[in-house]
MIDRENTOR-606885 format. One line per 5 residues: number of its first residue (from 1); their letters; for each residue z, x, y of C-alpha. Coordinates in nm, 4 decimals, padded with zeros to 6 digits. Example, Ala and Ser with C-alpha at 12.3 -4.5 7.8 and 13.67 -1.06 7.14 Angstrom:
1) AS) 00.7800/01.2300/-00.4500; 00.7140/01.3670/-00.1060
END
This chain:
1) MPATF) -04.8490/-08.7530/-21.6281; -04.9880/-08.7561/-21.2713; -04.9981/-09.0793/-21.0738; -05.0733/-09.1854/-20.7173; -04.8191/-09.3817/-20.5150
6) RIWRG) -04.9430/-09.5468/-20.1966; -04.6441/-09.5938/-19.9660; -04.6218/-09.7803/-19.6359; -04.5181/-09.5312/-19.3684; -04.4379/-09.5552/-18.9979
11) DDGNC) -04.2427/-09.7568/-18.7427; -04.2853/-09.9426/-18.4111; -04.6089/-10.0985/-18.5324; -04.7693/-09.7582/-18.5888; -04.7914/-09.7839/-18.9666
16) AYEDY) -05.0347/-09.6985/-19.2442; -05.0442/-09.6247/-19.6143; -05.0033/-09.2656/-19.7297; -05.0914/-09.1477/-20.0790; -04.8660/-08.9152/-20.2780
21) RVDVD) -04.9659/-08.7543/-20.6045; -04.6629/-08.7256/-20.8346; -04.5980/-08.6175/-21.1926; -04.4028/-08.8989/-21.3599; -04.2402/-08.9723/-21.6960
26) DGMVV) -04.2189/-09.3077/-21.8736; -03.8398/-09.3074/-21.8374; -03.8560/-09.2989/-21.4579; -03.8139/-09.5969/-21.2308; -03.9920/-09.6406/-20.8986
31) LDVVH) -03.6819/-09.5345/-20.7058; -03.6891/-09.2041/-20.8982; -04.0447/-09.1532/-20.7761; -03.9482/-09.2276/-20.4166; -03.6630/-08.9777/-20.4409
36) KIQAE) -03.8990/-08.7175/-20.5876; -04.1443/-08.7714/-20.3019; -03.8573/-08.7331/-20.0546; -03.7481/-08.4096/-20.2208; -04.0902/-08.2497/-20.2592
41) QAPDL) -04.3388/-08.3969/-20.0104; -04.1925/-08.6295/-19.7455; -03.8280/-08.5595/-19.6587; -03.8484/-08.8081/-19.3684; -03.9449/-09.1042/-19.5932
46) ACRWN) -03.6958/-09.3837/-19.5225; -03.5766/-09.6205/-19.7949; -03.2576/-09.8129/-19.8570; -03.0692/-09.7749/-20.1851; -02.7163/-09.7437/-20.3178
51) CKAGK) -02.6181/-09.8051/-20.6807; -02.9424/-09.7435/-20.8715; -02.8111/-09.9886/-21.1307; -02.9611/-10.3188/-21.0157; -02.6325/-10.4499/-20.8809
56) CGSCS) -02.6257/-10.3736/-20.5071; -02.9612/-10.5271/-20.4077; -03.0319/-10.2484/-20.1579; -03.3623/-10.1091/-20.2844; -03.5704/-10.4265/-20.2525
61) AEING) -03.9383/-10.3640/-20.1841; -04.2822/-10.4909/-20.2801; -04.4435/-10.3024/-20.5659; -04.8103/-10.3797/-20.6172; -04.7577/-10.6840/-20.3960
66) KPKLM) -04.4632/-10.8262/-20.5918; -04.1033/-10.8314/-20.4617; -03.8924/-10.6159/-20.6933; -03.5944/-10.3824/-20.7069; -03.7253/-10.0255/-20.7107
71) CMTRV) -03.4378/-09.9152/-20.9341; -03.5226/-10.1746/-21.1997; -03.9013/-10.1308/-21.2066; -04.0015/-09.8817/-21.4736; -04.2986/-09.6586/-21.4075
76) GDLDL) -04.4089/-09.7046/-21.7686; -04.4625/-10.0759/-21.7037; -04.7107/-10.0108/-21.4213; -05.0840/-09.9481/-21.4369; -05.0975/-09.5845/-21.3345
81) SQPVT) -05.4759/-09.5689/-21.3526; -05.4724/-09.7242/-21.0055; -05.2599/-09.6287/-20.7025; -04.9200/-09.7976/-20.7109; -04.8476/-09.9543/-20.3719
86) IEPMQ) -04.4928/-09.9641/-20.2358; -04.4303/-10.1704/-19.9228; -04.1279/-10.3076/-19.7364; -04.0338/-10.6751/-19.7673; -04.2614/-10.8903/-19.5533
91) AFPHI) -04.0234/-11.1719/-19.4541; -03.8029/-10.9568/-19.2303; -03.8604/-10.7325/-18.9253; -03.9839/-10.3863/-19.0140; -03.7700/-10.0897/-18.9068
96) RDLVT) -03.9301/-09.7841/-19.0654; -04.1220/-09.6990/-19.3819; -03.9654/-09.9086/-19.6615; -03.6674/-10.0309/-19.4573; -03.6455/-10.3792/-19.3041
101) DVSWN) -03.3838/-10.5515/-19.0893; -03.2119/-10.8100/-19.3106; -02.9287/-10.8884/-19.0660; -03.0657/-11.2415/-19.0106; -02.9372/-11.3282/-19.3577
106) YRVKE) -02.5788/-11.2461/-19.2657; -02.5984/-11.4556/-18.9508; -02.7205/-11.7479/-19.1593; -02.4303/-11.7099/-19.4012; -02.1766/-11.7293/-19.1188
111) KIKPF) -02.3032/-12.0774/-19.0223; -02.2408/-12.2350/-19.3634; -01.9130/-12.4231/-19.3885; -01.6686/-12.2224/-19.6019; -01.4839/-12.3315/-19.9132
116) KPRQP) -01.2251/-12.6028/-19.8429; -01.0030/-12.6794/-20.1451; -00.8384/-13.0114/-20.2139; -00.4649/-13.0396/-20.2496; -00.3121/-12.9386/-20.5849
121) DAPDG) -00.2973/-13.2344/-20.8216; -00.0365/-13.1125/-21.0692; 00.3427/-13.1015/-21.0295; 00.3435/-12.7237/-21.0637; 00.1129/-12.6814/-20.7627
126) TWRMA) -00.2023/-12.6096/-20.9624; -00.5285/-12.7970/-21.0164; -00.6748/-12.9731/-21.3167; -01.0486/-12.9296/-21.3737; -01.2970/-13.0048/-21.6487
131) QSDVE) -01.4357/-12.6878/-21.8066; -01.7942/-12.8097/-21.7555; -01.7289/-12.8395/-21.3808; -01.5897/-12.4881/-21.3735; -01.8889/-12.3424/-21.5565
136) RPQEF) -02.1608/-12.5163/-21.3562; -02.1514/-12.2970/-21.0412; -02.0731/-11.9710/-21.2230; -02.4431/-11.8809/-21.2521; -02.4719/-11.8620/-20.8734
141) RKCIE) -02.1993/-11.5981/-20.8505; -02.4344/-11.3432/-21.0092; -02.6379/-11.3150/-20.6868; -02.6518/-10.9546/-20.5575; -02.8110/-11.0508/-20.2239
146) CFLCQ) -03.1216/-10.8417/-20.2761; -03.3058/-11.1090/-20.0709; -03.6138/-11.0909/-20.2927; -03.6052/-11.4704/-20.3162; -03.6020/-11.4870/-19.9375
151) DVCHV) -03.8934/-11.2455/-19.9204; -04.1150/-11.4377/-20.1617; -04.0391/-11.7805/-20.0112; -04.3523/-11.9003/-19.8295; -04.1450/-12.0951/-19.5741
156) LRDHH) -04.0015/-11.7662/-19.4452; -04.2747/-11.5197/-19.5426; -04.5832/-11.7127/-19.4307; -04.4566/-11.9809/-19.1946; -04.1701/-11.7858/-19.0327
161) KHDEF) -03.9318/-12.0837/-19.0235; -03.6253/-11.8616/-18.9924; -03.4774/-12.0871/-18.7234; -03.5153/-12.4001/-18.9379; -03.4699/-12.2899/-19.3004
166) IGPRF) -03.1881/-12.0887/-19.4587; -03.3918/-11.9819/-19.7610; -03.3261/-11.9814/-20.1382; -03.0420/-11.7302/-20.1263; -02.8300/-11.9501/-19.9042
171) LVYTA) -02.9236/-12.2701/-20.0795; -02.7775/-12.0997/-20.3863; -02.4686/-12.0063/-20.1847; -02.4340/-12.3632/-20.0586; -02.4798/-12.5001/-20.4096
176) ALEMH) -02.1998/-12.2759/-20.5368; -01.9693/-12.4277/-20.2751; -02.0892/-12.7866/-20.3124; -02.0573/-12.7796/-20.6910; -01.7154/-12.6169/-20.6958
181) PLDTE) -01.4764/-12.8702/-20.8536; -01.2094/-12.8064/-20.5879; -01.4276/-12.8125/-20.2766; -01.3926/-13.1051/-20.0355; -01.6189/-12.9935/-19.7506
186) DRVAD) -01.9330/-13.1960/-19.6747; -02.2475/-12.9886/-19.6135; -02.5112/-13.2501/-19.6944; -02.5915/-13.3347/-19.3321; -02.6295/-12.9642/-19.2541
191) LKNRD) -02.8659/-12.9235/-19.5495; -03.0880/-13.1983/-19.4152; -03.0780/-13.1284/-19.0416; -02.9971/-12.7614/-18.9832; -03.0669/-12.5808/-19.3103
196) GVGYC) -03.4086/-12.7332/-19.3810; -03.3732/-12.8003/-19.7531; -03.6693/-13.0410/-19.7208; -03.9032/-12.7488/-19.6481; -03.8724/-12.6242/-20.0068
201) NITKC) -04.1544/-12.7625/-20.2206; -04.0032/-12.6250/-20.5448; -04.2787/-12.3790/-20.6350; -04.0134/-12.1773/-20.8242; -04.1407/-11.8472/-20.6840
206) CTKVC) -03.7826/-11.7579/-20.5924; -03.6661/-11.8149/-20.9491; -03.9435/-11.5915/-21.0827; -03.8448/-11.2862/-20.8740; -03.4660/-11.3101/-20.9147
211) PEHIT) -03.3449/-10.9907/-21.0892; -03.0288/-11.1716/-21.2040; -03.2360/-11.4527/-21.3622; -03.0589/-11.7253/-21.1660; -03.2358/-12.0590/-21.2125
216) ITDNA) -03.2510/-12.1078/-20.8366; -03.4889/-12.4020/-20.8148; -03.3750/-12.6210/-21.1023; -03.0003/-12.5585/-21.0881; -02.9388/-12.5145/-20.7149
221) IIPLK) -03.2156/-12.6400/-20.4868; -03.3159/-12.9580/-20.6713; -02.9539/-13.0808/-20.7049; -02.9031/-13.0206/-20.3316; -03.2201/-13.2142/-20.2545
226) ERVVD) -03.0901/-13.4979/-20.4706; -02.7654/-13.5057/-20.2731; -02.9567/-13.5300/-19.9474; -03.1719/-13.8118/-20.0849; -02.8655/-13.9968/-20.2129
231) EFYDP) -02.6870/-13.9587/-19.8795; -02.9670/-14.0413/-19.6380; -03.2530/-14.2181/-19.8164; -03.1146/-14.4245/-20.1067; -03.0276/-14.7689/-19.9641
236) LTRLF) -02.8036/-14.8717/-20.2549; -02.6065/-14.5494/-20.2460; -02.5614/-14.5779/-19.8718; -02.4339/-14.9336/-19.9164; -02.1799/-14.8270/-20.1788
241) RIFKP) -02.0573/-14.5432/-19.9590; -01.9628/-14.7892/-19.6879; -01.6850/-14.8950/-19.9233; -01.6280/-14.5635/-20.1026; -01.7068/-14.2469/-19.9000
246) RKK) -01.8146/-13.9465/-20.1083; -01.5781/-13.7021/-19.9374; -01.2960/-13.7452/-19.6937
END
């Protein structure tokens, strides 16, 4: 069936929507449509993609105003009676057409203190851990770094606090480190002062757009906020830590 796709085109600030009329099937995904437009109508259309299996995070875009992976958005789930808009992510600098510069995310990741294991606690040089502690951070390992959560976050998207806030993706990354049963590094002060965890007002928009269904807000961000509160704002906890520091 025929459908109209309205795609953001251009670079260097000289951008506008262009409409493309395409014959589509229910089994197609939006990335299939973009490839068909490239093949038949606009060979210079720029988009980023790799696996087409929802595991590389490369084809992030905004479809009808919602951050999504193009390879995981089925055409049959869209209202084709109206033009389907495809735009680049709004939280990052635009390069061309559907491609944005996401390099800021990698610079942020380099600033986070890496994993620092404690000494082995068994005679054979291994560690002993409770299974529940092992399982707790496993959810965060599913992240494919599509940066859709970064794109939808109002602190980055609307308020442009890139210098003060690391965003949901890297709060998840920090949570995976902080909750690891072997980690001894202390990142709580960084969360409060440099990483801006206080900017998050737990709207859960990041959780809603995550293609891996990671419970970002409840399982990662809120526990990190609680650690900051315990460390810096709870008078009783601060008193106890004078005698028993949380981490050495």
